[in-house]
C-alpha positions in Angstrom: 5.5 -14.4 6.3 2.6 -16.6 7.4 -0.9 -15.7 6.0 -3.2 -13.7 8.2 -6.2 -15.7 9.1 -9.4 -14.0 10.1 -12.4 -15.6 11.6 -15.3 -16.7 9.5 -17.4 -14.2 11.4 -15.4 -11.2 10.1 -15.2 -12.5 6.5 -19.0 -13.0 6.2 -18.9 -16.8 5.9 -22.1 -18.3 7.2 -24.0 -15.0 7.2 -26.9 -14.4 4.9 -29.3 -11.4 4.4 -28.9 -7.7 4.7 -27.9 -5.6 7.6 -30.4 -3.2 9.2 -28.6 -0.2 7.8 -28.8 -1.6 4.3 -32.6 -2.2 4.6 -33.2 1.3 6.1 -31.2 2.9 3.3 -33.2 1.1 0.6 -36.5 2.0 2.2 -35.5 5.7 2.4 -34.4 5.8 -1.2 -37.7 4.1 -2.4 -39.7 6.7 -0.3 -37.8 9.6 -1.8 -38.4 8.3 -5.3 -42.2 7.7 -4.7 -42.5 11.2 -3.3 -40.9 12.8 -6.3 -43.2 10.8 -8.6 -46.3 11.8 -6.8 -45.3 15.5 -6.7 -44.4 15.6 -10.4 -47.7 13.9 -11.4 -49.7 16.7 -9.8 -47.6 19.4 -11.3 -47.8 17.7 -14.7 -51.5 18.5 -15.1 -50.9 22.1 -14.0 -48.1 22.5 -16.5 -50.3 21.2 -19.3 -53.0 23.8 -18.5 -50.5 26.6 -18.3 -48.9 25.6 -21.6 -52.2 25.4 -23.4 -53.3 28.8 -22.0 -50.0 30.4 -23.1 -50.3 28.8 -26.6 -53.9 30.0 -27.0 -53.0 33.6 -25.9 -50.1 33.6 -28.4 -52.3 32.4 -31.2 -54.9 35.0 -30.4 -52.4 37.8 -30.4 -51.0 36.4 -33.7 -54.5 36.1 -35.1 -55.2 39.8 -34.3 -52.0 40.8 -36.1 -52.7 38.5 -39.0 -56.2 40.0 -39.5 -54.8 43.5 -39.7 -51.8 42.6 -42.0 -53.8 40.6 -44.6 -56.5 42.4 -44.1 -59.1 39.7 -43.5 -61.7 39.1 -40.8 -61.8 35.6 -39.2 -62.8 34.0 -35.9 -61.8 31.6 -33.2 -64.4 28.9 -32.8 -64.4 27.3 -29.4 -66.0 24.1 -28.1 -65.5 22.2 -24.9 -63.2 19.8 -26.7 -61.0 22.2 -28.7 -60.8 25.2 -31.0 -60.1 26.2 -34.6 -59.8 29.4 -36.6 -62.5 29.9 -39.2 -63.3 32.4 -42.0 -66.7 33.6 -43.1 -68.5 31.2 -45.4 -70.6 32.0 -48.5 -73.8 31.7 -46.4 -74.5 34.6 -43.9 -73.4 33.5 -40.5 -71.7 30.4 -41.9 -68.1 29.7 -41.1 -65.5 27.6 -42.9 -62.2 26.1 -41.4 -59.1 28.1 -42.3 -57.4 25.6 -44.6 -53.8 25.0 -45.4 -52.5 27.0 -42.4 -50.3 25.1 -39.9 -50.3 27.9 -37.4 -54.0 28.4 -37.2 -54.9 24.7 -37.5 -57.6 23.0 -35.4 -56.5 21.9 -32.0 -58.0 19.6 -29.3 -57.8 20.5 -25.6 -55.8 17.9 -23.6 -58.0 15.6 -21.6 -56.9 17.2 -18.3 -58.4 20.6 -19.3 -61.9 21.9 -18.6 -63.0 25.1 -20.4 -65.6 27.7 -19.6 -66.4 30.9 -21.6 -68.1 34.1 -20.9 -69.0 36.5 -23.7 -70.1 40.0 -22.7 -70.6 38.8 -19.1 -72.9 35.8 -20.1 -71.8 32.2 -19.6 -71.8 30.4 -22.9 -72.7 26.7 -23.2 -69.8 24.9 -25.0 -71.8 21.6 -25.1 -73.9 22.5 -28.1 -72.0 21.6 -31.3 -74.7 23.4 -33.4 -74.1 26.7 -31.5 -70.4 27.2 -31.3 -68.9 30.3 -29.7 -66.9 32.7 -31.8 -64.4 35.4 -31.0 -63.9 37.7 -33.9 -60.5 39.1 -35.2 -61.3 42.0 -37.4 -59.1 43.7 -40.0 -59.4 46.9 -38.0 -57.5 45.2 -35.2 -60.4 44.7 -32.9 -61.0 41.4 -31.0 -64.8 41.2 -30.4 -66.8 40.6 -28.3 -65.4 41.0 -24.7 -64.7 37.6 -23.3 -63.3 35.6 -20.5 -62.0 32.1 -21.4 -61.0 30.0 -18.4 -58.9 26.8 -18.7 -58.8 24.6 -15.6 -57.2 21.3 -14.7 -59.8 18.6 -14.1 -59.0 18.7 -10.3 -59.5 22.6 -10.3 -55.9 23.0 -9.1 -54.6 25.1 -12.0 -56.7 28.0 -13.4 -55.8 30.4 -16.2 -58.1 33.1 -17.6 -57.8 34.6 -21.0 -59.4 38.0 -21.1 -60.4 40.1 -24.1 -61.6 43.6 -23.5 -63.7 43.8 -26.7 -61.3 46.2 -28.4 -57.8 44.7 -29.0 -56.3 43.5 -25.8 -55.9 39.7 -25.0 -54.4 39.1 -21.5 -53.5 35.9 -19.8 -54.1 35.9 -16.0 -53.2 33.1 -13.6 -56.2 32.4 -11.3 -59.5 34.2 -11.2 -60.0 37.6 -12.7 -60.7 40.5 -10.3 -64.1 42.1 -10.9 -62.6 45.5 -9.9 
């Protein structure tokens, strides 16, 4: 049987470049990838704030239980850059880091998080390193004083509020707290 000969036009000889369909397909794929990347970047900061708020609430609940079970009083010391759990020092009003405890170790807030704190309805400045805010965990099971600790993303897109009623409850709320 004689070989079948096709023209050079059909075999692709002499043609170079891409077809319009191939170019459009590549542009669409690149567009989809870029949109996924931009969406996930915005959600990444929100997820970091949510994770930190959940971690802090879990640590506060655990701290309350630990204070009752040991029994020992201690506190959560909060600054704008991070937090740590402390125990009363030898000097009145002095606090010492809780040493040798991996659960209640000092932690830094991720850079995307901004923090604000109200204690008994008063906004507390977290900028002064000489005057750190303390939330007490007493051996009676109380968490004092009443507080609202807000964690926000730098772009104010994600907001989580930790609320302590001044007795024993520590609640995590997504968004602003209702004043009602």
